[in-house]
N, C-alpha and C positions, 0 to 999 in steps of 0.2 A: 440306463438313462435318465431318472431321476437325478443319482448324485452327478452326474454333470451337469445338469440343472445346477441346482445348487451350487457347483462351482461357478459356475455362470454367475448364480446371481451375486456373489462373493464379491467377485472380477468386478462385474459393473457398482454395485455399488463401493466398491474400493474407489474404481476410477473416476465415479462422481462424487467423492469426497475428495478427491486430489483435484482434480478441477474445481470444485467448489473453494480451497484455499485458493491453489493458486490465484482466482480471482481477484478472491479476498485480497489475499497480498500485493498485489497490482495494483490494485485499488487503494492501499494504505502506503502506496510508493515501496514497497519492499520488493526484494527479488524473488518473483513466481514459481522460478526453478525451485531454487533453494526453501522456502517453507512448501514447497509440493512434494520435494525430498524428505523434509526432517516430518512432514506429516502420514507419508508415506512407509517411512521407517515405524512410526510411534504404531502406525495403524497393523501392519504384519506383527510387530510384538505385541502389540494387544490381542492379536488374531490368535499369536502361536500361544499366549498367558490362559486364552480360555479354553484352547485345545487341552492343553497340559489340565486345567485345573477339570474339566469333563471327562477328563481321563483319569485322573485320581478318583474321581465321584462314583464310578462306574468300577473300580477298582475299590471301593469301601462297599459295593452291594449295597446301597443308599436306597431311601426310598423315591418311589414312580415321582413323585413331585421334586424331589431333588433334583434327580435325573433330567426332567425333563425344564427344572429353570437351568440348570447348568448347560443345558442340551442350545441354549441362545446366545451361552457365554461370548462363543466367541465373535459373533457380529457383532451382539452389545458391546461388548469392551473395544471393538475394533472401529465401530459407528460413534462411541460416546467418544473414544481418546481424542478422533479427530475433528468430530464436532468442538472438544472442547479446547482445543488449539487452534479452531477459525476463530472460538469467540473471544481468546486471549487476544488472540492478530487483530482481530474488530475495534478491542477494548484500547488497544497503544498508540502513542501518534501517531500521526501519519507523518511520514519522512519526507521532506523537501532535500535536495539536495543543495549545498553550497554553489552555486555555478557560479563562472563569470561574466558569461553573455547566456540575456534569456532572452526565451523568445518571448512574443508578446501583441498582442495585438489593442493598436493603439484605436482609440471610440472613433476618434474624427479621422485620422491618417491609414487605417489599415493594418498587415501587419508591419510586422517591424522588428526589433533588438532593443536591450538593454546592455550594456557594455562597460563593466567595471575596468579600470587603466588603473596604471601605479600613480603616485602623487593625488591623490586623493580625487579623480577625476571620474566623470562618468559620461558616454556616448549615449540619447538617445536616437535611434535610426531606423528610418520609413522608407519608403518604397520612391520618395521624391525631395528627398531631404535630411536633416540629421540638426544636431543639438548637441552640444555637449558644456558642460558646467560641472564646477568642483562642489566637492561634496556637501562643501560648507553652507553653499549656496541654494542647497536644496532641502523642501518642506515637504517630507512623505507621507501619508496615510492611507492606512489600509480600509477601504469600504465595500465590504462583502468579500466580492470573487478580484473585484477591482482595486489599482492603485492612484490616490490623487494625489500629482506630486503640483509642486509651483517652484516655479524657476527663478529666484532673484526675485520677486515680488512682482514678477512681468507677465511669462509663459505661464500654462494651465497647460498641463497633458491628464491626464486618463485613461490609463490602460490596466488590461487583464492578462497576467502571467498565462503562458501556452506551454507549459512544460509538463513532467508528469509530476505525481501521479491527475490524469484528465475527468477528474470528477468537479461536482461542486465543492463537497469539504478540502479535494486538494485544494483546488483551485485558491480558497480562502484560505488556506495553510501558505501556498507559494504566495500570496497577496500581503498577508502578517511577515513571511521573511524577506520579503522582497523591499516591502516598505522601511524593514529596520535595517538594511544591507543601506538606503539610499538616507538613512538618517544618521547610520554611522559615520564619520571619519576617518575611521581606521580601518575601512576591509583592505587588506592584502591583494597585493594586485598578483 
């Protein structure tokens, strides 16, 4: 029965690390499924290497201390490699897609969209209205999680991007990207 408990502990540790990897990947704007698959393969390969190491030490009839140390090698290698992958993923930049339509929340108008059209035009759409302007007439600046927009020195808008990833850091990155796209007169349609 204790062998079965050991297998369950390994499976639970592996599954927990997979879930953690997927959650961090999603928060970074990456594919949770792809990164969980990569972590699972790395964890499985590391566990297998740890088992091979333990088997070699037993064949060598090494000291008890070395055998005890290598007894934990499969778990340590699996957990260590998967944790290292998560930390590397966390240190990477947050990925924000280059979208032509952005879901946003206008501070004074509610939910809406920002749509980039051909010919350097952009439309700001909200529940009860819209505003279209040429990119050359727009001044945009990221302000934390929001984007402040001035259109033709008359209209001022403040909006928060609501795309993925839906985290404060993700929204800051979306704000930077959206503000950059609004400042550019070379957005492809």
